[in-house]
N, C-alpha and C positions, 0 to 999 in steps of 0.2 A: 623481416620480424619487427617488428617498434625496437625505438633506442631506449630500452624499460629507464636504464642507467642517465638517460640524457631528458626523458621526463623528471623521474625523480629528483635531480638536480635543477630544474629551471623554475623552484620556489612558485611563485603562484601559477598557476593552470587558468585558462578560458576555457570551459568543461560543458559539453551541453548533454544532460541529462534528458533520459525517455524512459516513460512509461506505459503501460497498458495495464489495468487494476483488473481483479476479477470482476467488475459490472459490465466489463467488454464495452465500453461506450466508445472509443477512441483513445488515442494519442495524443499524450501530455509529454513538450517539450519543453525545455529550462535552458537559462544559458546562465552561469555560476560560473564568478571569479576565486579560487578557492587556492590551499594552498593544503588543502586535507584535516587541517585543525582551525584553520580563520578560515572566513569566508569574507573576501575582501569587497564583493558588489552582487549584488542581483543583477543581472541582463533581463532582455526580452524572453518571455514564454511566448507558448501559442498552444491549443488546444485543438487538435483536428478530429469528428468525428467518423466511426469508421460508416462508411456507407453499409447500409440496411441490407444488401445483399451477401457482403461477404461477414458483416456481423453475425448473421442468420447461422453461413458455413462454421465460421468459426464455434460459435452457439452448441450447434449439431457434432461436430468434434470434439470440443469438450465433452458434453454433455453423453457422448459416446462411451466414455471412460477408456480410452484408448490406451493401447502400451504403448512405447518408441517406435516399435515394427511397424506402426499401423500404415497402410498403403498410403493413406492420405498424408500421414506426417510429415513428409520432406517437404510435400508441394504446398501445404497452407502454411510450412515455416517460412519457405522462399516469400510468399507472397507477402506476410506479415511484416518480411526483413524488408523487401519492397517499399512497403508504405510507410516504415521506421526513415528509409532510409529520404522517402521523399518529404517527410516531415523534417528533418534535417536538414536540405538544401534551403527550403521556404525559411526557416529560421537563419541559417546563414544570412539571407539575401536581407530580413528582417534587421541583421544586426551588423549587416556592412561588411564582416571579415569573417574567418573561420575559426573554429576552437583545436586547440590543440591536442582534445583528449572527446571521447563517450561513452560516457554511462547507459547502457543498454541493457533495461531488467527484462526484455520479452513480455511473453505469457504464461503466465501459470497456468498448464494444462490438469498438475495433478500435485495433491502436496501430502507426502502419506510419511511425516519425522518419526512417527512409531516403527517404521520398517526403515527407517534413514534414506529413502525416496523421497526427492521433489524433482520434477521438472516443469521448465519456462525452452518454451520454444521460441528460437529466435537468434539465426545465426548470425555469431560475432565477425567469424572470419569476412562471411561475405559483405555483410555491411558496411566493415571498417574496406574492404576492396573497393566496394563499390563509390565509395566517398573520400578514397585517398586519408582517413583518418584512424588514429590506432582507436579502437574498441572495447573495454573492459564492459563486458556479461558475464553473468553465471553464479550469481554474486550467491546463493544461499547453501551450492553440494557441500563446501566443504564446513559450514556448521552441522549440518543435518549428516552426515559422515563422520563427524563427531563429536556426535550423542545428543545436538542441538534442536530445537525445535527449528531453524532455520528462519523463522516468524517471532513476532516480527522486526525488521529492520530500522525501522526509522527513530525510534527513542532517541539512537543518539545523536539525531537531524532535531529532532524534538527539542532536544537537551538545548542546541546553539539558539531554535526561535525565541526560549523565552527564557535567556539567562537572565534577563532584567525584570522579568515578572516573582512575584510573592511567592516562595515552597511551603507548602507543599501545592503542589497541581499538576493538574492532571489533562493531559493531552488526549482528545475521543477522534481518532480517523474512522469514519465512516463513509468506507468502499462500499464494494461486496462484499467483502467480509470487514466487523469493524474491530478493531484492537485497540487500546489504553496505552497511554505511557504515564504513569507516575513518578513525579521529580521534586523529592527532597531536597537536604540542605547540602551542599555543594562541598565536597570533599578534598581535602588536602591531597594533593595529586602530585607525585615525584615524578612522574613520568606517562610517558602517552598512551601506556601498557592496559592504566585503568579507569572505571568507566566517573566521568568528576562531580557522580552526584550520587547521592542514596537514587536509587532507581527501581521500579518494579515495571515491566512491558510484557505484555501478553493478548493474543484474540480473545476476544470478547462471545461472539455467537457470528448471527447473522449483520450484514449491513443493510446493503441498499440490493443485493443479489435476486435474493427471492422476490423481492416488492418489483423490481425491474422486468424482472422474467412474466410475472402476472398480467401486469400492463399488455406490456409486448404482446403476449399471447389473444390477452380478450380486448385491448383496446385500440392494441397497433403505433402504441407510444412507447418511446424508451425509456420510462420513467414516469413515476404521480406527481406530477409537474407543480410546485406552488402546491404537495400534497392535501390537494384540491379533492381524490379518491380516498383517500383513509378520512382527510378530516370529515368527511362524510360519511362514512360507514361509522360501524359500530364494532366492537370487539367482540368475539366471540369469547368467552371467558373459559368454557371448555377445551375447544381448540387451542389457549392461548397455553393453557395448562399443561394439555399432550406436550405442547413443540419446546414448552420450559423444564419438562422432564427428561429430557435427554441426558445422560451418564456427564457428558461433555461439561454442564454445569457446576457439578457439585467434584469439579478434578481441579485440584489447587495449580496454580502458573508455577510453573512457566507449561504455557499449553499453547496450542494453533491448530489451527480449522483448513480444510478444505471445501473450495465454494460448494461443493453438494453435498456439505456435512449433514445437512436437514432437508427432510422428506415434504416439498412444497404440498405434497397431494393431500395434506392437514386440513387445509383449507380451501380443498375442492368442494361445490357444492352448494357455498355463499356466492354470495351478491357480490359483484367484484369490489362495492366499496367497503363491505362486509371483512372481504377474505383485505383488502391494502386493511384496513384499520386493525384487523389484528395481525399482520404481519408486522407495523410499525409498531405497537405495539411490547413486541416481540423484541425488536431491535433494540427497544428504549428500554423496557426491563432489563434484557440479559448486561446494556452496559449499567445501567444502575446496579447490578447484582456483585459485577467486577470491579465497580468503584468501592464498594464497599469491603472488598476483600483487601483491599490497597494496605499499607501500614498505618495512614493517616488520611483524616477526609480532608480534600485538597480547598486550596482558598475558591475555586476558580477551576470551571470546565470551558477548554478551551475545544471548539472542534472544527477538524478539519474534514476535507475530501466531501464530497456528491451532499451524504446525508444532510451537509447543513442547511440546505438549501430546499430541504424540506419542512415548512415552519409545523406541521402535525409532530414530526418526530422531536423539532429542539424544542416545543413548548414538553412535552411527554416528558423529554428527559431533562429538564427544567423541574417540572412537578415532582417528580418521582423521587430526584435527590437531593430534591429540597437544597442545591445550589446553584451558584451564579454560575450563569451556561451563556457561552458567548462564542460566534463564529471567530475564527484565529483573524480574521481581517482586523481584529480591535487593535494587533498589535502591528500593522501596515504591512501585513501580507497578504498573497494570494492562497485562498485554499484550496483552489484546482491545480495549484503547477506544485505544492510542495515533496506528492514524494518523485517527482521528474527532478527540482529540486536535489531532494536527498538522493538519487542514483549520483549526479554529478559529484557530490561533494564525497559518496563513498567510491568514485571511479579513482577522483584524486588520491584518496586514503590508502587502495590499492597501489598504486603508484609510487607511493610512500614506504607503503610497508609497515599502514599502522592499522589499528584492529580493527575492523565492521561488527562483531558480534560478541558480546561478554556472560558468563555465566547467570550474572543476575536477570538477563533478561529472557534468553531461550536456554540456559539449562545447558549449554556446552562446557567442554571441562575444561577451556580456559581460551582468552581473550583470543582470537583469532581473525587474521586477515581475511575477506572475503573475494573472491571474482577470480578471473582468467583473462590473460589477453589476448588480442588478435591483433598484427602488425599491418601494414602496406605495404 
């Protein structure tokens, strides 16, 4: 097994973080040097798309809403893990040296916090053995088991990224599912067990997943590139209203979502462009409503995740909120790998015994460490 004490006593660690998000478009990997509190440096990163055949298999598996004993589960988990190993090897080659630790999120199959269940496939022990590097994985289960939502996890890392930005500020992460982090004034923090800012974080509704699925089904592409389809379509107000009538939107935070929470059949029968426009409006409107639930209006909205590449979505978000809305790159960050960087940071926090989740964000009963470790 990994010598956890040795890692804990090492101070700054070189960590590779890995993320395969609910958009299921590929694997993001990022190098970070951190002690789990301060980030010393941001290293190289990679974004490796899944081959369409694997993405289709993964999508079919997740869309079937399988149980953990599903006959295909072990095989697809092994394949997913091995693909992550190859990405790590590429990043090690790019960095010119190996890391001390890996943070491995895996792929969410389903997320059911109301039943205290969440399932991410990804075999930490297999990955550690293949790479001969300790792996921290299964970051969400401890929170969910202790009455937390298990998501979002990113507010803690967002706080690092926006430390020098005027508060309050919102970071909107638009992946397959969208979530926001609202950060207010910095708190006086006597120890590492308290969140450093006034904070609110929760899933807001759909991100890119429904739109990506639409484009893959009807156009054979993995996204609405440059917002061309949604920008050329017209929003169907009646169908949009039906989507926004879901009980989730009237629930107060903390709250989180499964990828399949909303019924894409609502836009069936529309032209592809009109369906795309309606789904983009659904995402933008739900984020706007979520921001209106925050304790005070932010000075700025900073957008991460694939959604920031869609000009139609970015424009509608700015119009609906009437707020300054920018991609996270205005801070010098790479918005495509922030989640991977975050899981590197979270892995370092795990080995040092520092909390990952907090009552203010997930609703968990107390600040909790998140993860498990597989040694070599």
